C-alpha positions in Angstrom: 17.7 4.5 -12.6 18.3 1.6 -10.2 21.5 -0.4 -10.4 21.7 -3.9 -9.0 23.8 -7.0 -9.4 22.4 -10.3 -10.8 23.1 -13.7 -9.4 26.4 -13.8 -11.4 27.4 -10.4 -10.0 26.8 -8.7 -13.4 25.6 -5.1 -13.3 21.9 -4.6 -14.1 20.3 -1.2 -14.7 16.5 -0.9 -14.4 15.0 2.4 -15.7 11.4 3.2 -14.9 9.7 5.6 -17.3 6.1 6.8 -17.5 5.1 4.2 -20.2 8.0 1.8 -20.2 10.5 0.0 -18.0 13.9 -0.9 -19.4 15.9 -3.8 -17.9 19.5 -3.3 -19.1 22.3 -5.8 -19.1 25.5 -5.1 -21.0 24.7 -3.6 -24.3 21.2 -5.0 -24.6 17.9 -4.2 -22.9 14.4 -5.6 -22.6 11.6 -3.0 -22.7 8.3 -3.6 -21.0 5.3 -1.4 -21.8 3.4 0.3 -18.9 -0.2 1.3 -18.9 -0.6 4.2 -16.4 -3.9 4.0 -14.5 -6.2 6.3 -12.6 -7.0 5.2 -9.1 -5.2 1.8 -9.3 -1.8 0.4 -9.8 -0.1 1.0 -13.2 0.1 -2.1 -15.3 3.5 -3.5 -16.6 2.8 -5.9 -19.5 4.9 -9.1 -19.4 5.1 -11.7 -22.2 3.7 -15.1 -21.4 6.1 -18.0 -20.9 5.7 -19.3 -24.5 6.5 -16.0 -26.1 9.3 -15.2 -23.6 11.0 -18.6 -24.3 11.4 -17.5 -28.0 13.6 -14.5 -27.1 16.6 -13.9 -29.3 18.7 -12.8 -26.3 20.0 -15.8 -24.4 20.4 -14.1 -21.0 16.8 -12.8 -21.2 15.3 -16.1 -22.4 16.8 -18.0 -19.5 16.2 -15.4 -16.8 12.4 -14.6 -16.7 11.9 -15.4 -13.0 15.0 -13.4 -11.9 14.1 -10.4 -14.1 10.5 -10.3 -12.8 11.8 -10.7 -9.2 14.3 -7.9 -9.7 11.5 -5.6 -11.0 9.1 -6.6 -8.1 11.6 -6.3 -5.3 12.4 -2.7 -5.9 10.3 -0.3 -3.9 9.4 1.9 -6.8 7.9 5.4 -6.2 4.8 4.2 -8.0 2.2 1.4 -7.5 2.7 -1.3 -10.2 1.2 -4.7 -11.0 2.6 -7.2 -13.5 0.2 -8.5 -16.1 1.3 -11.5 -18.2 -0.3 -11.6 -21.6 0.3 -12.4 -25.3 2.7 -9.7 -26.3 6.1 -9.8 -27.8 9.3 -9.5 -25.7 10.9 -6.2 -26.9 14.7 -6.7 -26.9 16.9 -4.0 -28.4 20.5 -2.6 -28.3 21.0 -0.2 -25.4 21.5 2.7 -27.8 18.0 2.3 -29.2 15.4 4.6 -27.8 12.3 3.0 -26.2 10.3 6.1 -26.6 8.4 6.5 -29.9 8.7 9.8 -31.7 5.5 11.9 -31.6 4.3 10.5 -28.3 4.0 12.6 -25.1 7.1 10.9 -23.7 9.1 12.3 -26.7 8.4 15.9 -25.8 11.1 18.1 -24.2 9.0 18.5 -20.9 8.6 14.7 -20.6 12.3 14.1 -21.4 13.2 16.5 -18.7 11.0 14.9 -16.1 12.2 11.4 -17.3 15.8 12.4 -16.6 14.9 13.1 -13.0 14.0 9.4 -12.5 11.1 10.3 -10.2 9.9 6.7 -10.0 13.2 5.6 -8.3 12.9 4.5 -4.6 15.2 7.2 -3.3 13.2 10.2 -4.5 11.7 12.5 -1.8 8.6 13.3 -3.9 5.5 11.4 -3.0 4.3 8.8 -5.6 0.9 10.6 -5.9 2.7 13.9 -6.8 4.8 12.1 -9.5 1.7 10.5 -11.0 -0.2 13.8 -11.0 2.7 15.5 -12.7 2.8 12.9 -15.5 -1.0 13.1 -15.8 -0.8 16.8 -16.3 1.7 16.3 -19.1 -0.7 13.9 -20.7 -3.5 16.4 -20.5 -1.4 19.3 -21.9 -0.2 17.1 -24.7 -3.8 16.2 -25.7 -4.8 19.9 -25.4 -2.1 20.8 -27.9 -2.9 18.1 -30.4 -4.0 19.1 -33.9 -5.5 17.2 -36.9 -6.7 13.7 -37.1 -6.0 11.4 -34.2 -6.8 7.7 -34.7 -7.5 5.6 -31.6 -8.0 1.9 -31.7 -11.0 0.9 -29.5 -9.4 -2.4 -28.5 -6.6 -0.4 -26.9 -8.8 1.5 -24.5 -8.7 0.3 -20.9 -11.4 1.6 -18.6 -9.4 3.2 -15.8 -6.3 4.0 -17.9 -4.8 7.5 -18.0 -5.3 7.2 -21.8 -9.0 6.7 -21.4 -9.7 9.0 -18.4 -7.4 11.9 -19.4 -6.1 11.7 -22.9 -9.4 10.7 -24.7 -11.5 13.0 -22.6 -9.2 15.9 -23.4 -9.0 15.1 -27.1 -12.8 15.0 -27.2 -12.9 18.6 -25.9 -10.1 19.8 -28.3 -11.7 21.6 -31.3 -8.4 21.3 -33.2 -8.7 17.5 -33.3 -10.7 15.1 -35.3 -10.9 12.0 -33.2 -11.2 8.8 -35.2 -12.0 5.8 -33.1 -11.8 2.5 -35.0 -12.0 -1.2 -34.2 -8.9 -3.3 -34.1 -5.4 -2.3 -35.2 
């Protein structure tokens, strides 16, 4: 976790996970989704200006430029690109978990790796090694899946880890019935 001070000298914590980035101020946080990619920078999804301006959190609504600058100026141990799109701004109390139950990130192995903050700039591990570690966890998670797995086709991005590793592994898994449908 990276800790900085904002323009008013308030403490800000920024926590980079495998599929999310949390920007924490006081007892609230904004959570941005990340799409891990293969062979290119990972995508951090940012709400467009119109959606951002409707935030229920005053400090977030009025600080988009500063928040994005803070995220971009940190020399993360991973390649990232910000992608502005039509998605909601996820704001929640600091105590709420940004990781959904049943996902790879909710496994004990992923929690352990997440607690090491391997994406932080001060880590001695090379970014390619960190990325490979997480990709291995994704593959093992898909290998251990069982039952019906529903995937929404509109959510598949060509060079995403989801497409290149998870889907390919699920297709080879005899214990899975892969159900690919149109839109969610």
